[in-house]
C-alpha positions as CSV (number, residue, x, y, z in Angstrom):
1,X,25.1,-51.1,29.7
2,X,22.8,-53.8,30.4
3,X,24.8,-54.4,33.3
4,X,25.2,-51.2,35.0
5,X,21.4,-51.2,34.8
6,X,20.8,-54.6,36.3
7,X,23.0,-53.4,39.3
8,X,21.2,-50.0,39.1
9,X,24.3,-48.1,38.8
10,X,23.6,-44.5,38.6
11,X,25.7,-43.0,35.0
12,X,25.3,-40.3,32.5
13,X,23.1,-43.2,30.5
14,X,21.5,-44.5,33.7
15,X,19.5,-41.5,35.4
16,X,19.6,-41.5,39.6
17,X,15.3,-41.5,38.6
18,X,15.4,-44.7,37.1
19,X,18.3,-46.4,38.9
20,X,16.8,-45.9,42.3
21,X,13.6,-47.7,40.8
22,X,13.3,-51.6,40.4
23,X,10.2,-51.3,38.6
24,X,11.6,-48.5,36.0
25,X,14.9,-50.9,35.8
26,X,13.2,-54.1,34.6
27,X,11.1,-51.8,31.7
28,X,14.3,-50.8,30.6
29,X,16.0,-53.9,30.6
30,X,13.2,-55.3,28.7
31,X,13.3,-52.3,26.5
32,X,17.0,-52.7,26.0
33,X,16.3,-56.6,25.1
34,X,13.6,-55.8,22.3
35,X,16.2,-53.5,21.0
36,X,18.7,-55.9,21.0
37,X,17.1,-58.5,19.6
38,X,15.8,-56.4,16.5
39,X,19.1,-55.4,16.1
40,X,20.2,-58.8,15.7
41,X,17.7,-58.7,12.9
42,X,18.8,-56.7,11.4
43,X,22.3,-57.1,11.9
44,X,21.5,-60.7,9.8
45,X,20.5,-58.7,6.6
46,X,24.0,-57.5,6.6
47,X,26.6,-59.3,3.5
48,X,29.6,-57.8,5.4
49,X,30.3,-56.3,9.1
50,X,33.2,-54.2,9.9
51,X,33.7,-53.5,13.1
52,X,36.0,-51.2,15.0
53,X,37.8,-52.7,18.1
54,X,38.1,-56.7,19.5
55,X,35.4,-55.2,21.9
56,X,32.7,-54.4,19.8
57,X,33.7,-57.6,17.9
58,X,32.8,-59.6,21.1
59,X,29.5,-57.0,21.8
60,X,28.3,-57.4,18.1
61,X,29.2,-61.6,17.7
62,X,26.5,-61.7,21.3
63,X,24.0,-59.6,20.1
64,X,23.5,-60.9,16.1
65,X,24.4,-63.8,16.7
66,X,26.5,-63.5,13.2
67,X,29.0,-66.2,12.2
68,X,31.6,-64.0,12.1
69,X,32.5,-59.8,11.5
70,X,35.9,-58.6,10.2
71,X,38.0,-56.1,12.8
72,X,38.9,-53.2,10.9
73,X,40.5,-50.4,13.1
74,X,39.3,-46.5,12.8
75,X,41.5,-44.2,10.6
76,X,43.4,-42.4,13.0
77,X,45.7,-39.7,11.4
78,X,48.5,-39.9,13.6
79,X,51.2,-38.2,11.3
80,X,51.7,-34.9,13.0
81,X,51.5,-36.6,16.4
82,X,54.5,-39.1,15.6
83,X,56.4,-35.7,14.6
84,X,56.7,-34.1,18.0
85,X,59.9,-34.5,19.3
86,X,60.7,-36.3,22.8
87,X,61.5,-34.0,25.2
88,X,63.6,-35.5,28.3
89,X,61.8,-35.1,31.5
90,X,64.7,-34.0,33.4
91,X,64.7,-31.3,31.2
92,X,60.5,-29.9,31.0
93,X,59.3,-27.3,33.8
94,X,56.1,-29.2,34.5
95,X,55.0,-32.8,35.1
96,X,52.3,-32.4,32.6
97,X,49.0,-34.7,32.6
98,X,47.5,-34.8,29.7
99,X,43.9,-35.2,29.1
100,X,42.6,-35.1,25.0
101,X,38.5,-35.5,24.8
102,X,35.8,-33.5,24.4
103,X,34.2,-32.6,27.6
104,X,31.0,-35.2,27.4
105,X,29.6,-36.8,30.4
106,X,31.0,-40.1,29.4
107,X,34.4,-39.1,29.1
108,X,34.3,-39.2,33.0
109,X,36.8,-35.9,33.1
110,X,35.7,-36.1,37.4
111,X,37.6,-39.5,37.8
112,X,40.5,-37.7,36.8
113,X,40.0,-34.9,39.2
114,X,40.4,-37.2,41.4
115,X,43.0,-39.6,40.8
116,X,45.0,-36.2,40.5
117,X,44.1,-35.2,43.8
118,X,44.7,-38.4,45.3
119,X,48.2,-38.6,43.1
120,X,48.5,-35.0,44.8
121,X,48.5,-36.5,48.3
122,X,51.0,-39.4,48.1
123,X,53.4,-38.9,45.4
124,X,57.0,-37.3,46.7
125,X,57.5,-33.4,47.6
126,X,59.6,-33.4,45.0
127,X,57.3,-34.5,42.0
128,X,54.0,-32.3,43.3
129,X,55.0,-29.5,43.0
130,X,55.9,-29.6,39.2
131,X,52.8,-31.6,38.3
132,X,49.8,-30.2,36.6
133,X,47.0,-31.8,34.3
134,X,46.1,-30.5,31.0
135,X,42.7,-30.9,30.2
136,X,42.4,-30.5,26.1
137,X,39.1,-30.9,24.6
138,X,36.0,-28.8,22.7
139,X,32.5,-28.0,24.1
140,X,29.7,-29.0,21.1
141,X,27.1,-27.0,23.0
142,X,25.9,-25.6,26.4
143,X,25.7,-28.7,27.7
144,X,29.3,-29.3,27.4
145,X,30.0,-26.0,28.8
146,X,28.0,-26.5,31.7
147,X,30.3,-29.6,32.2
148,X,33.0,-27.4,32.0
149,X,32.0,-25.3,34.9
150,X,30.9,-28.0,37.1
151,X,34.9,-29.4,36.4
152,X,36.0,-25.5,37.6
153,X,33.3,-25.8,40.9
154,X,35.2,-30.0,41.4
155,X,38.6,-28.1,40.7
156,X,37.9,-25.4,43.6
157,X,36.6,-28.4,45.8
158,X,39.5,-30.4,45.8
159,X,41.5,-28.1,46.3
160,X,43.8,-28.2,42.8
161,X,43.8,-25.2,40.9
162,X,47.3,-25.0,41.1
163,X,47.3,-28.0,39.0
164,X,44.6,-28.0,36.8
165,X,44.7,-26.2,33.3
166,X,41.5,-26.1,30.9
167,X,42.3,-25.6,27.0
168,X,39.3,-24.9,25.8
169,X,38.6,-25.3,22.2
170,X,41.9,-25.6,21.1
171,X,43.5,-24.9,17.8
172,X,45.4,-28.3,17.0
173,X,49.0,-26.2,17.0
174,X,48.3,-26.0,20.8
175,X,47.3,-29.4,21.4
176,X,50.2,-30.5,19.4
177,X,52.5,-28.1,21.8
178,X,50.6,-29.5,25.3
179,X,51.4,-33.4,23.6
180,X,55.2,-32.3,23.3
181,X,55.5,-30.7,26.9
182,X,53.9,-33.3,28.4
183,X,55.3,-36.9,30.5
184,X,51.8,-38.5,30.9
185,X,48.6,-39.2,28.9
186,X,45.1,-39.6,30.5
187,X,42.0,-41.5,29.5
188,X,39.0,-42.5,31.9
189,X,36.0,-43.6,29.6
190,X,34.5,-46.9,30.8
191,X,33.7,-49.6,28.0
192,X,35.1,-46.7,24.4
193,X,34.4,-49.5,21.9
194,X,38.2,-48.1,20.7
195,X,40.1,-45.0,21.6
196,X,41.4,-42.2,19.3
197,X,42.4,-40.3,22.2
198,X,44.2,-43.0,23.9
199,X,46.2,-43.7,20.5
200,X,47.1,-39.9,20.4
201,X,48.2,-39.7,23.0
202,X,50.9,-42.8,22.4
203,X,51.7,-41.7,18.9
204,X,52.7,-37.5,20.7
205,X,55.2,-39.8,23.0
206,X,52.9,-39.5,26.2
207,X,53.4,-42.5,28.6
208,X,49.3,-43.5,28.8
209,X,46.8,-45.0,31.7
210,X,44.0,-45.4,30.0
211,X,40.4,-47.1,31.1
212,X,40.6,-50.6,31.6
213,X,38.0,-51.5,29.6
214,X,36.9,-51.5,26.3
215,X,39.3,-51.1,23.1
216,X,41.9,-49.6,25.0
217,X,42.0,-52.6,27.1
218,X,41.7,-55.1,24.3
219,X,43.2,-53.3,21.5
220,X,45.3,-50.4,22.0
221,X,47.6,-50.2,25.2
222,X,48.8,-53.7,24.7
223,X,51.8,-55.8,24.9
224,X,54.0,-54.9,21.5
225,X,56.7,-56.6,20.6
226,X,57.1,-58.6,24.5
227,X,56.8,-55.0,26.1
228,X,54.4,-52.7,27.8
229,X,52.6,-50.5,26.0
230,X,50.7,-48.0,28.8
231,X,49.1,-48.9,31.3
232,X,45.2,-49.4,32.8
233,X,43.3,-48.4,35.3
234,X,39.6,-48.3,36.7
235,X,39.6,-46.7,39.9
236,X,41.4,-44.2,41.6
237,X,43.7,-45.9,43.7
238,X,44.6,-48.3,40.2
239,X,45.6,-44.6,38.6
240,X,47.1,-43.8,41.3
241,X,49.6,-46.8,41.4
242,X,49.9,-46.6,37.9
243,X,50.8,-42.9,37.9
244,X,53.3,-43.9,40.7
245,X,54.8,-46.2,39.0
246,X,55.8,-44.3,35.8
247,X,57.0,-41.6,38.4
248,X,59.7,-44.2,39.9
249,X,60.2,-45.6,36.2
250,X,64.2,-44.9,35.2
251,X,64.8,-43.0,32.4
252,X,65.5,-45.4,29.8
253,X,62.6,-47.5,30.5
254,X,60.5,-44.5,29.8
255,X,62.2,-44.0,26.3
256,X,62.3,-47.7,25.8
257,X,57.6,-47.6,26.7
258,X,57.4,-44.4,24.5
259,X,59.2,-45.9,21.9
260,X,57.2,-49.5,22.1
261,X,53.8,-47.0,22.2
262,X,55.0,-45.4,18.9
263,X,55.6,-47.8,17.2
264,X,52.6,-49.9,18.0
265,X,50.1,-47.4,16.7
266,X,51.0,-48.7,13.1
267,X,48.5,-50.5,13.3
268,X,45.8,-48.1,13.6
269,X,47.1,-45.7,10.2
270,X,45.1,-43.9,7.2
271,X,47.1,-47.0,5.0
272,X,46.0,-49.7,7.6
273,X,42.3,-48.5,7.5
274,X,42.6,-48.1,3.6
275,X,43.8,-51.6,3.1
276,X,41.4,-53.7,5.7
277,X,38.5,-52.0,4.9
278,X,39.1,-52.4,1.0
279,X,40.0,-56.5,2.0
280,X,36.9,-56.7,3.8
281,X,34.7,-55.4,1.3
282,X,35.9,-57.2,-1.6
283,X,33.7,-60.4,-1.2
284,X,31.0,-58.0,-2.3
285,X,32.9,-56.6,-5.1
286,X,34.1,-59.9,-6.2
287,X,31.8,-60.5,-10.3
288,X,29.4,-62.8,-9.5
289,X,29.4,-65.9,-11.8
290,X,26.0,-65.8,-14.0
291,X,24.6,-69.2,-13.7
C-alpha cells in the first residue's frame, strides 16, 4: 500500500485527488507510518501471532518486528468443489472463463474485461467463437450494484456483450454448475492476503490464472509434486499469454495440471486448519508451573 502512495498511483484505496497531490501523498505516507508504528506496538503485546499466508507473514514481520508468527491458512470448505465432475473440454459447448468474487473495487473486474478483449483479439477463430467470461459474485450494497452497472457499460464499450455473463447473487448450486462447465478460472486482485476464491477454482478443476502477488503467488499457485498448478499474471499481456498457453495445452497436459491443482488444495481444508490452529494455541493452553 505504501508503495502505491509513494508512487502516487491512483487506486481504489488511494483516491485520485490524493495521488495527484504531492502534499497529500506525503501526509498520507506519514499517517501510514504512524499507524504502522502503533500497529507494531500492539502486535508486541501478543502472546501468539497467527497469519493467513506467507505474504502476510512477511508483511507482519516487517511492521511488527516480531520474532515469530505461525502461518495458519484459512479454512477452505472445498468438499463440494472437489466433487465437481471433470468433463472433457472437447465436450463443452463453451470455453468458459470463470471469475469468483464479490463485486468489490479491489477485485479489479475491469482488468479481467481488458484481458478478455485482448485475448479475443489474438486467439484462434475456432476458440474466439466459444469464449465466455462468467462473473459469479454477490452485491453487498448499492456501491457494489453501481460497480456492476459500470462493468456492464465497459462490456458494451469493449464490444464484449456476446462473451460476458453475469451471475449476481447466484445460489451455491449455480456456482458449482458454472464451475463444472468451465475450463479456466481467473483472479485479478492485487496483493490479496490469501485468496480463497483461487483455492475454490483450483478445487473445482478450473485451470487458474491468478494475480502475480500476495497469497496466490506465495502459497496457492505454486508447484506441487514438481509440477505446475496454475498460472500467474499482472498485466493484460501476461494474462493473455497464460490463457494462450492453456489453450495450446494437450488434453493430457490439461488433465495432469487439473489433478495436481486439485491435489494441492489438501493444504487448505477445514481439517488442516483445525490441527494447525490448535497447534499454534497449544503454548497458551499448556498448564503453567507454579513457582
